[in-house]
Backbone as JSON Lines, residues from 0, in Angstrom:
{"i":0,"aa":"M","n":[0.54,-1.05,-0.25],"ca":[0.24,-0.12,-0.26],"c":[1.15,0.86,-0.08]}
{"i":1,"aa":"P","n":[0.64,1.98,-0.39],"ca":[1.98,3.14,-1.63],"c":[1.04,4.32,0.41]}
{"i":2,"aa":"L","n":[2.68,4.92,0.7],"ca":[2.58,4.93,2.37],"c":[2.47,7.33,2.14]}
{"i":3,"aa":"I","n":[1.8,7.85,1.6],"ca":[2.14,9.5,1.47],"c":[2.7,10.1,3.37]}
{"i":4,"aa":"V","n":[3.77,10.77,3.09],"ca":[4.83,11.32,3.34],"c":[4.18,12.14,3.47]}
{"i":5,"aa":"L","n":[3.89,13.57,4.28],"ca":[3.82,15.11,4.52],"c":[5.34,15.36,5.31]}
{"i":6,"aa":"G","n":[6.12,15.74,4.61],"ca":[7.63,16.32,5.05],"c":[7.61,18.08,5.27]}
{"i":7,"aa":"I","n":[8.03,18.52,6.56],"ca":[8.3,20.0,6.32],"c":[9.76,20.29,7.06]}
{"i":8,"aa":"D","n":[9.47,21.92,6.62],"ca":[11.36,22.14,7.58],"c":[10.37,23.2,7.68]}
{"i":9,"aa":"P","n":[10.45,23.25,9.34],"ca":[9.32,24.5,10.11],"c":[10.21,25.42,10.61]}
{"i":10,"aa":"G","n":[9.35,26.35,10.66],"ca":[9.84,28.39,10.68],"c":[9.15,28.92,10.75]}
{"i":11,"aa":"L","n":[8.61,30.66,11.04],"ca":[7.82,31.36,11.0],"c":[7.63,31.87,10.46]}
{"i":12,"aa":"A","n":[8.82,32.66,9.43],"ca":[8.51,33.09,8.49],"c":[8.03,32.16,7.75]}
{"i":13,"aa":"L","n":[9.06,31.44,7.35],"ca":[8.61,30.66,6.24],"c":[8.3,28.92,6.94]}
{"i":14,"aa":"T","n":[7.46,28.73,7.04],"ca":[7.31,27.11,6.91],"c":[7.7,26.03,5.33]}
{"i":15,"aa":"G","n":[8.55,25.15,4.75],"ca":[8.11,25.17,3.81],"c":[7.58,22.89,3.61]}
{"i":16,"aa":"Y","n":[6.76,22.87,3.39],"ca":[6.29,21.17,2.82],"c":[6.42,20.69,2.11]}
{"i":17,"aa":"G","n":[6.05,19.45,1.81],"ca":[6.56,18.29,0.88],"c":[5.38,17.38,0.87]}
{"i":18,"aa":"V","n":[4.58,16.96,0.49],"ca":[3.62,15.18,0.1],"c":[4.41,14.81,-0.91]}
{"i":19,"aa":"V","n":[4.52,14.24,-0.08],"ca":[5.6,12.63,-0.84],"c":[4.49,11.18,-1.1]}
{"i":20,"aa":"R","n":[4.19,10.61,-2.5],"ca":[4.02,9.57,-2.32],"c":[4.89,8.89,-2.08]}
{"i":21,"aa":"D","n":[5.3,7.13,-1.81],"ca":[6.25,6.63,-2.26],"c":[5.76,5.6,-3.09]}
{"i":22,"aa":"E","n":[5.75,5.34,-4.15],"ca":[4.44,4.25,-5.09],"c":[5.18,2.5,-5.19]}
{"i":23,"aa":"G","n":[5.96,2.39,-4.86],"ca":[6.9,0.84,-4.63],"c":[7.41,1.66,-5.69]}
{"i":24,"aa":"G","n":[8.83,0.09,-5.64],"ca":[9.19,-0.28,-6.78],"c":[10.54,0.99,-6.9]}
{"i":25,"aa":"G","n":[11.19,1.99,-6.09],"ca":[12.29,2.81,-5.31],"c":[12.13,3.93,-6.14]}
{"i":26,"aa":"R","n":[10.29,4.64,-6.26],"ca":[9.64,5.42,-7.19],"c":[8.82,6.26,-5.56]}
{"i":27,"aa":"C","n":[9.25,7.52,-6.1],"ca":[8.62,8.47,-5.09],"c":[7.69,9.47,-5.96]}
{"i":28,"aa":"R","n":[6.16,9.51,-5.56],"ca":[5.63,10.96,-6.81],"c":[5.92,12.03,-5.95]}
{"i":29,"aa":"L","n":[5.81,13.49,-6.28],"ca":[5.29,14.61,-5.33],"c":[3.74,14.18,-5.78]}
{"i":30,"aa":"L","n":[3.13,15.03,-4.93],"ca":[1.43,15.37,-4.78],"c":[1.51,16.63,-4.08]}
{"i":31,"aa":"N","n":[2.65,17.94,-3.32],"ca":[2.19,19.51,-3.08],"c":[3.19,19.74,-3.01]}
{"i":32,"aa":"S","n":[3.74,20.8,-2.41],"ca":[4.42,21.3,-2.36],"c":[4.55,23.13,-1.75]}
{"i":33,"aa":"G","n":[5.33,23.66,-1.65],"ca":[5.3,24.79,-0.66],"c":[5.61,25.38,-0.11]}
{"i":34,"aa":"T","n":[5.2,26.66,0.22],"ca":[5.97,27.47,1.71],"c":[4.86,28.37,2.05]}
{"i":35,"aa":"I","n":[4.27,27.92,3.27],"ca":[4.03,29.27,4.29],"c":[4.18,30.07,4.38]}
{"i":36,"aa":"K","n":[3.57,31.72,3.92],"ca":[4.32,32.28,4.72],"c":[3.71,32.77,5.44]}
{"i":37,"aa":"T","n":[4.61,34.05,6.51],"ca":[3.43,34.98,7.42],"c":[4.22,36.01,7.17]}
{"i":38,"aa":"G","n":[3.16,36.77,8.44],"ca":[3.6,38.15,7.45],"c":[4.65,38.57,8.7]}
{"i":39,"aa":"K","n":[5.48,39.53,8.21],"ca":[5.9,40.15,9.94],"c":[5.55,40.93,10.23]}
{"i":40,"aa":"N","n":[4.54,41.42,9.5],"ca":[3.75,42.41,10.48],"c":[2.85,41.8,11.33]}
{"i":41,"aa":"L","n":[2.37,40.95,11.23],"ca":[1.3,39.97,11.97],"c":[1.57,39.9,14.08]}
{"i":42,"aa":"A","n":[1.09,39.51,14.57],"ca":[1.5,39.46,16.27],"c":[1.68,38.1,15.82]}
{"i":43,"aa":"R","n":[2.34,37.07,16.91],"ca":[3.35,35.74,16.71],"c":[1.97,34.79,16.97]}
{"i":44,"aa":"A","n":[0.86,34.85,18.23],"ca":[-0.05,33.9,17.66],"c":[-0.65,33.8,16.79]}
{"i":45,"aa":"E","n":[-0.69,34.97,15.26],"ca":[-1.92,35.06,14.18],"c":[-0.49,34.27,13.3]}
{"i":46,"aa":"R","n":[0.58,34.62,13.46],"ca":[2.0,33.32,12.77],"c":[1.32,31.88,12.9]}
{"i":47,"aa":"L","n":[1.59,32.09,14.21],"ca":[1.11,30.3,14.09],"c":[-0.1,29.89,13.67]}
{"i":48,"aa":"K","n":[-1.03,30.43,14.89],"ca":[-1.96,29.44,13.66],"c":[-1.92,29.02,11.78]}
{"i":49,"aa":"I","n":[-1.84,30.36,11.34],"ca":[-1.75,30.22,9.59],"c":[-0.65,29.23,9.87]}
{"i":50,"aa":"I","n":[0.15,28.28,10.28],"ca":[1.14,27.83,10.27],"c":[-0.04,26.62,10.71]}
{"i":51,"aa":"H","n":[-0.49,26.04,11.82],"ca":[-1.23,25.14,11.86],"c":[-2.31,25.02,10.92]}
{"i":52,"aa":"E","n":[-2.8,25.91,10.24],"ca":[-4.22,25.8,9.59],"c":[-3.85,25.32,7.78]}
{"i":53,"aa":"K","n":[-2.69,25.48,7.8],"ca":[-2.02,25.21,6.94],"c":[-1.96,23.77,6.91]}
{"i":54,"aa":"I","n":[-0.95,23.05,8.05],"ca":[-0.74,21.73,7.79],"c":[-2.27,21.54,8.65]}
{"i":55,"aa":"S","n":[-2.6,21.56,8.95],"ca":[-4.28,20.45,9.59],"c":[-4.81,20.46,8.45]}
{"i":56,"aa":"E","n":[-4.93,21.41,7.44],"ca":[-5.45,21.03,5.6],"c":[-4.61,20.11,5.27]}
{"i":57,"aa":"L","n":[-3.93,20.79,4.99],"ca":[-2.12,18.86,4.31],"c":[-3.08,17.97,4.55]}
{"i":58,"aa":"V","n":[-3.01,17.74,6.27],"ca":[-3.04,16.13,6.78],"c":[-4.63,16.15,6.35]}
{"i":59,"aa":"G","n":[-5.85,17.03,5.95],"ca":[-6.96,16.41,6.27],"c":[-7.71,16.64,4.41]}
{"i":60,"aa":"E","n":[-5.85,17.01,3.75],"ca":[-6.17,16.46,1.8],"c":[-5.69,14.94,1.9]}
{"i":61,"aa":"Y","n":[-4.85,15.1,1.91],"ca":[-3.81,13.82,1.9],"c":[-3.69,13.16,3.02]}
{"i":62,"aa":"A","n":[-4.02,13.14,4.27],"ca":[-4.36,11.7,4.88],"c":[-2.87,11.67,4.7]}
{"i":63,"aa":"P","n":[-2.15,11.81,5.07],"ca":[-0.59,11.3,5.5],"c":[-0.94,10.36,6.74]}
{"i":64,"aa":"G","n":[0.76,9.53,6.26],"ca":[0.62,8.29,6.76],"c":[1.83,8.18,7.95]}
{"i":65,"aa":"A","n":[2.74,9.04,8.08],"ca":[3.46,10.52,8.7],"c":[3.45,11.69,8.34]}
{"i":66,"aa":"V","n":[4.3,12.12,9.45],"ca":[4.74,13.63,9.49],"c":[5.98,13.59,9.38]}
{"i":67,"aa":"S","n":[7.27,13.77,8.91],"ca":[8.43,13.78,9.0],"c":[9.05,15.55,9.27]}
{"i":68,"aa":"L","n":[9.19,15.75,9.86],"ca":[10.18,17.19,10.63],"c":[11.11,17.33,10.62]}
{"i":69,"aa":"E","n":[11.75,18.87,10.06],"ca":[13.44,18.29,10.32],"c":[13.42,19.13,11.06]}
{"i":70,"aa":"K","n":[14.42,18.81,12.31],"ca":[14.27,19.19,13.83],"c":[15.54,20.05,13.96]}
{"i":71,"aa":"V","n":[14.58,20.7,15.0],"ca":[15.29,21.75,15.43],"c":[17.31,22.17,15.29]}
{"i":72,"aa":"F","n":[18.08,23.39,14.82],"ca":[19.62,22.76,14.62],"c":[19.89,24.11,14.92]}
{"i":73,"aa":"F","n":[20.38,24.49,16.81],"ca":[20.41,25.29,17.78],"c":[21.48,26.13,17.27]}
{"i":74,"aa":"N","n":[21.67,27.14,16.56],"ca":[22.89,27.74,16.49],"c":[23.87,28.69,17.28]}
{"i":75,"aa":"Q","n":[23.88,30.22,17.75],"ca":[24.09,30.78,18.02],"c":[22.89,31.29,18.13]}
{"i":76,"aa":"N","n":[21.78,31.9,17.16],"ca":[20.62,32.41,17.52],"c":[19.58,32.21,18.43]}
{"i":77,"aa":"V","n":[19.76,32.46,19.72],"ca":[18.74,31.7,20.62],"c":[17.1,32.01,19.9]}
{"i":78,"aa":"R","n":[17.17,33.76,19.81],"ca":[15.96,33.9,19.12],"c":[15.25,33.22,18.28]}
{"i":79,"aa":"S","n":[15.83,33.06,17.25],"ca":[14.98,31.99,16.34],"c":[15.1,30.53,16.43]}
{"i":80,"aa":"A","n":[16.02,30.37,17.17],"ca":[15.44,28.87,17.5],"c":[14.13,28.36,18.63]}
{"i":81,"aa":"L","n":[14.0,29.84,19.17],"ca":[12.97,29.67,20.05],"c":[12.02,30.19,18.94]}
{"i":82,"aa":"T","n":[11.35,30.94,18.17],"ca":[9.95,30.55,17.33],"c":[10.6,29.46,16.49]}
{"i":83,"aa":"V","n":[11.47,28.82,15.77],"ca":[11.47,27.97,15.84],"c":[10.37,26.49,16.19]}
{"i":84,"aa":"G","n":[10.9,27.02,17.26],"ca":[10.48,25.7,18.15],"c":[8.94,26.42,18.67]}
{"i":85,"aa":"E","n":[8.77,27.05,18.08],"ca":[7.23,27.52,18.35],"c":[6.53,27.31,17.14]}
{"i":86,"aa":"S","n":[6.96,27.11,16.13],"ca":[6.08,26.43,14.9],"c":[6.24,25.28,15.36]}
{"i":87,"aa":"R","n":[7.42,24.86,15.3],"ca":[7.39,22.93,15.4],"c":[6.56,22.24,16.27]}
{"i":88,"aa":"G","n":[6.34,23.27,17.79],"ca":[5.14,23.33,18.3],"c":[3.46,22.66,17.77]}
{"i":89,"aa":"I","n":[2.83,23.62,16.88],"ca":[2.05,23.82,15.96],"c":[2.28,22.96,15.71]}
{"i":90,"aa":"I","n":[3.53,22.55,14.78],"ca":[3.49,21.34,13.87],"c":[3.19,20.56,14.74]}
{"i":91,"aa":"L","n":[3.89,19.49,15.54],"ca":[3.43,18.5,16.52],"c":[1.71,18.27,17.02]}
{"i":92,"aa":"L","n":[1.59,19.99,17.1],"ca":[-0.58,19.33,17.23],"c":[-0.72,19.14,16.29]}
{"i":93,"aa":"A","n":[-0.79,19.76,14.94],"ca":[-1.73,19.57,13.87],"c":[-1.19,18.0,13.84]}
{"i":94,"aa":"A","n":[-0.75,17.53,13.3],"ca":[0.34,15.72,13.39],"c":[-0.78,15.06,14.48]}
{"i":95,"aa":"A","n":[-0.61,15.53,15.98],"ca":[-1.09,14.19,16.94],"c":[-2.64,14.23,17.2]}
{"i":96,"aa":"T","n":[-3.23,15.82,16.94],"ca":[-4.6,16.09,16.34],"c":[-4.97,14.52,15.83]}
{"i":97,"aa":"A","n":[-4.04,14.77,14.63],"ca":[-5.17,13.8,12.76],"c":[-4.38,12.62,14.12]}
{"i":98,"aa":"G","n":[-3.82,12.48,14.5],"ca":[-3.16,10.24,15.0],"c":[-2.0,10.73,13.59]}
{"i":99,"aa":"I","n":[-1.47,10.96,13.38],"ca":[-0.5,11.48,12.88],"c":[0.6,10.56,12.9]}
{"i":100,"aa":"P","n":[1.42,9.83,13.11],"ca":[2.51,9.36,14.06],"c":[3.89,10.71,13.03]}
{"i":101,"aa":"V","n":[4.6,11.04,13.94],"ca":[5.46,12.34,13.31],"c":[7.08,11.33,13.91]}
{"i":102,"aa":"E","n":[7.96,11.26,13.01],"ca":[9.54,11.1,12.47],"c":[10.56,12.88,13.06]}
{"i":103,"aa":"E","n":[11.44,12.64,13.29],"ca":[12.6,13.73,13.15],"c":[13.39,13.32,12.09]}
{"i":104,"aa":"Y","n":[14.02,13.96,11.96],"ca":[15.44,13.69,11.47],"c":[16.4,15.09,11.33]}
{"i":105,"aa":"A","n":[17.2,14.76,11.86],"ca":[18.47,16.46,11.33],"c":[18.67,16.67,10.86]}
{"i":106,"aa":"P","n":[19.33,17.48,10.25],"ca":[19.83,17.68,9.27],"c":[21.15,17.16,8.07]}
{"i":107,"aa":"L","n":[21.86,16.55,9.23],"ca":[22.75,15.7,8.44],"c":[22.36,14.46,8.55]}
{"i":108,"aa":"Q","n":[20.98,13.97,8.88],"ca":[20.71,12.51,8.68],"c":[20.57,12.81,7.02]}
{"i":109,"aa":"I","n":[19.55,13.75,6.74],"ca":[18.67,14.47,5.87],"c":[19.47,14.39,4.94]}
{"i":110,"aa":"K","n":[20.39,15.13,4.44],"ca":[21.87,14.8,3.5],"c":[22.0,14.14,2.71]}
{"i":111,"aa":"N","n":[21.95,12.92,4.09],"ca":[22.89,11.86,3.64],"c":[22.44,11.01,3.44]}
{"i":112,"aa":"M","n":[21.4,11.11,3.45],"ca":[19.71,9.86,3.02],"c":[19.52,10.7,1.54]}
{"i":113,"aa":"V","n":[19.47,12.05,1.06],"ca":[18.95,12.51,0.07],"c":[20.46,12.31,-0.89]}
{"i":114,"aa":"A","n":[21.25,12.79,-0.13],"ca":[22.17,12.72,-1.49],"c":[23.89,12.15,-0.85]}
{"i":115,"aa":"G","n":[23.72,11.1,-0.05],"ca":[24.66,11.04,0.16],"c":[25.79,11.26,1.08]}
{"i":116,"aa":"D","n":[25.09,12.49,1.4],"ca":[26.49,13.58,1.7],"c":[26.04,14.16,3.31]}
{"i":117,"aa":"G","n":[26.79,14.37,3.92],"ca":[26.02,14.39,5.57],"c":[26.63,16.31,5.28]}
{"i":118,"aa":"R","n":[27.16,16.93,4.22],"ca":[27.87,18.11,3.68],"c":[27.73,18.34,2.39]}
{"i":119,"aa":"A","n":[26.93,17.46,2.31],"ca":[25.84,18.07,1.38],"c":[24.76,18.98,0.61]}
{"i":120,"aa":"D","n":[25.73,19.92,-0.3],"ca":[24.97,22.29,-0.16],"c":[24.09,21.8,0.03]}
{"i":121,"aa":"K","n":[23.14,22.9,-0.76],"ca":[21.64,23.38,-0.23],"c":[21.55,22.82,-2.99]}
{"i":122,"aa":"L","n":[22.31,22.87,-3.23],"ca":[21.8,22.37,-4.3],"c":[22.37,21.39,-4.39]}
{"i":123,"aa":"Q","n":[23.33,20.6,-4.22],"ca":[22.93,19.12,-3.85],"c":[22.35,18.84,-3.53]}
{"i":124,"aa":"V","n":[21.4,18.8,-2.41],"ca":[20.45,17.94,-2.2],"c":[18.7,18.73,-3.3]}
{"i":125,"aa":"R","n":[18.84,20.33,-3.37],"ca":[17.69,20.33,-4.86],"c":[17.96,18.95,-5.76]}
{"i":126,"aa":"K","n":[19.12,18.83,-6.61],"ca":[19.26,18.05,-7.44],"c":[18.44,16.44,-6.48]}
{"i":127,"aa":"M","n":[18.89,16.05,-6.39],"ca":[19.12,15.05,-5.71],"c":[17.59,14.64,-5.21]}
{"i":128,"aa":"V","n":[16.87,15.48,-4.41],"ca":[15.39,16.2,-4.54],"c":[14.69,15.41,-5.95]}
{"i":129,"aa":"C","n":[15.12,16.55,-7.18],"ca":[14.16,16.09,-7.9],"c":[14.91,14.93,-8.76]}
{"i":130,"aa":"L","n":[15.69,14.21,-8.59],"ca":[16.31,13.52,-9.11],"c":[15.23,12.07,-9.06]}
{"i":131,"aa":"Q","n":[14.64,12.28,-7.01],"ca":[14.58,11.64,-7.01],"c":[12.56,10.74,-7.82]}
{"i":132,"aa":"L","n":[12.18,12.86,-7.51],"ca":[10.95,12.28,-8.18],"c":[10.61,12.79,-9.11]}
{"i":133,"aa":"K","n":[11.82,12.25,-10.24],"ca":[11.56,13.23,-11.45],"c":[10.94,14.47,-11.93]}
{"i":134,"aa":"I","n":[11.7,15.54,-11.33],"ca":[10.82,16.38,-11.1],"c":[12.07,17.57,-11.95]}
{"i":135,"aa":"N","n":[12.03,17.73,-13.01],"ca":[12.84,18.57,-13.93],"c":[13.63,19.88,-14.18]}
{"i":136,"aa":"D","n":[13.39,20.75,-13.35],"ca":[13.63,21.79,-12.53],"c":[13.94,21.75,-10.97]}
{"i":137,"aa":"Y","n":[14.8,22.7,-10.65],"ca":[14.82,22.49,-9.63],"c":[14.49,23.84,-8.4]}
{"i":138,"aa":"N","n":[14.46,24.77,-9.42],"ca":[14.22,26.07,-9.2],"c":[12.79,26.03,-8.84]}
{"i":139,"aa":"F","n":[13.53,25.78,-7.34],"ca":[11.38,25.69,-6.12],"c":[11.6,27.06,-5.69]}
{"i":140,"aa":"G","n":[10.21,27.25,-5.11],"ca":[9.74,29.04,-4.62],"c":[11.02,29.49,-3.65]}
{"i":141,"aa":"S","n":[11.48,27.88,-2.65],"ca":[11.91,29.35,-1.7],"c":[13.43,27.94,-0.79]}
{"i":142,"aa":"D","n":[14.08,27.84,-0.35],"ca":[15.43,26.76,0.13],"c":[13.95,25.66,1.61]}
{"i":143,"aa":"D","n":[13.26,26.5,1.44],"ca":[12.32,25.74,2.29],"c":[10.85,24.62,2.15]}
{"i":144,"aa":"E","n":[10.84,24.95,1.26],"ca":[10.08,24.34,-0.31],"c":[10.81,23.03,0.06]}
{"i":145,"aa":"A","n":[12.22,22.98,-0.48],"ca":[13.1,22.28,-1.59],"c":[13.44,21.15,0.27]}
{"i":146,"aa":"D","n":[13.99,21.73,1.0],"ca":[14.36,20.99,2.36],"c":[13.2,20.08,2.85]}
{"i":147,"aa":"A","n":[12.05,20.52,2.64],"ca":[11.07,20.49,2.65],"c":[10.31,18.32,2.72]}
{"i":148,"aa":"L","n":[10.3,19.11,1.49],"ca":[10.65,17.53,-0.21],"c":[11.59,16.23,0.13]}
{"i":149,"aa":"A","n":[12.94,16.88,0.95],"ca":[14.14,16.65,1.28],"c":[14.03,15.8,2.72]}
{"i":150,"aa":"V","n":[12.46,15.81,3.56],"ca":[12.37,15.59,4.53],"c":[11.87,14.26,4.21]}
{"i":151,"aa":"A","n":[11.16,14.78,3.54],"ca":[10.42,13.34,3.38],"c":[10.31,12.9,2.88]}
{"i":152,"aa":"L","n":[11.09,12.74,1.41],"ca":[12.21,11.8,1.33],"c":[13.22,10.68,1.98]}
{"i":153,"aa":"C","n":[13.8,11.6,2.43],"ca":[14.76,10.91,3.88],"c":[13.5,10.04,5.23]}
{"i":154,"aa":"H","n":[12.57,10.18,5.35],"ca":[11.68,9.26,5.83],"c":[11.59,8.38,5.02]}
{"i":155,"aa":"L","n":[10.91,8.28,3.73],"ca":[10.71,7.35,2.88],"c":[12.48,6.19,3.11]}
{"i":156,"aa":"Q","n":[12.85,6.72,2.5],"ca":[14.26,6.16,2.76],"c":[14.96,5.3,3.73]}
{"i":157,"aa":"N","n":[14.33,6.21,5.55],"ca":[14.9,5.57,6.29],"c":[13.61,4.14,6.45]}
{"i":158,"aa":"L","n":[12.59,4.44,6.44],"ca":[11.62,3.2,6.27],"c":[12.39,2.16,5.68]}
{"i":159,"aa":"K","n":[12.99,2.12,4.26],"ca":[13.17,1.02,3.9],"c":[14.46,0.62,4.18]}
{"i":160,"aa":"W","n":[15.5,1.95,4.49],"ca":[16.88,0.49,4.79],"c":[16.49,0.19,6.43]}
{"i":161,"aa":"N","n":[14.95,0.32,7.39],"ca":[14.66,-0.87,8.86],"c":[14.25,-1.65,8.32]}
{"i":162,"aa":"S","n":[13.7,-1.03,6.87],"ca":[13.0,-2.5,6.94],"c":[13.68,-4.1,6.83]}
{"i":163,"aa":"F","n":[15.0,-3.39,5.18],"ca":[16.32,-4.32,4.74],"c":[16.76,-4.91,6.34]}
{"i":164,"aa":"A","n":[17.09,-3.67,6.82],"ca":[17.64,-4.46,8.21],"c":[16.82,-5.28,9.12]}
{"i":165,"aa":"A","n":[15.74,-5.05,8.84],"ca":[14.91,-6.16,9.84],"c":[14.75,-7.67,9.45]}
{"i":166,"aa":"R","n":[14.93,-7.32,8.12],"ca":[14.59,-8.53,6.98],"c":[16.23,-9.65,7.27]}
{"i":167,"aa":"R","n":[17.07,-8.28,7.12],"ca":[18.43,-9.68,7.33],"c":[18.8,-9.87,8.69]}
{"i":168,"aa":"E","n":[18.34,-9.51,9.88],"ca":[17.93,-10.19,11.02],"c":[17.31,-11.22,11.45]}
{"i":169,"aa":"T","n":[16.37,-11.46,10.11],"ca":[15.88,-12.98,10.63],"c":[16.37,-13.98,9.71]}
{"i":170,"aa":"R","n":[17.39,-13.31,9.05],"ca":[17.7,-14.64,8.16],"c":[18.62,-15.37,8.96]}
């Protein structure tokens, strides 16, 4: 049975999303992708509401079997990490409300699974996303959209690896 995954690259100003279906036989199909943009002039609560509504809408429309989410990468900017954390909380709430399991992946894991190199740059990841989804143009609306598709593909690849490992253990 084909699995649909909603991949998300969370953020307060920009939240990327990608809906991908595993077609079997190593084939994946892009169903939808984009970027949720919230205006800086809106109150934080309103911005989070917009993100929650769009994610809930995607969950309702595509009924994904899983949500895959990029883990927060803590750098020097604590304020940015906090706002991303708030966005992640809203996304987790939308998934939990719908009863959808969530898997989280670190940026290094995502790059390694999708591009074969944990240090791959954004362009390499975009190219590999396009190759795996058979997209001719790797000019997405935002880096967040491309990253969200990479998160979805990472989850599907991780499931395949886990299935392969489980079969090997039973031999």
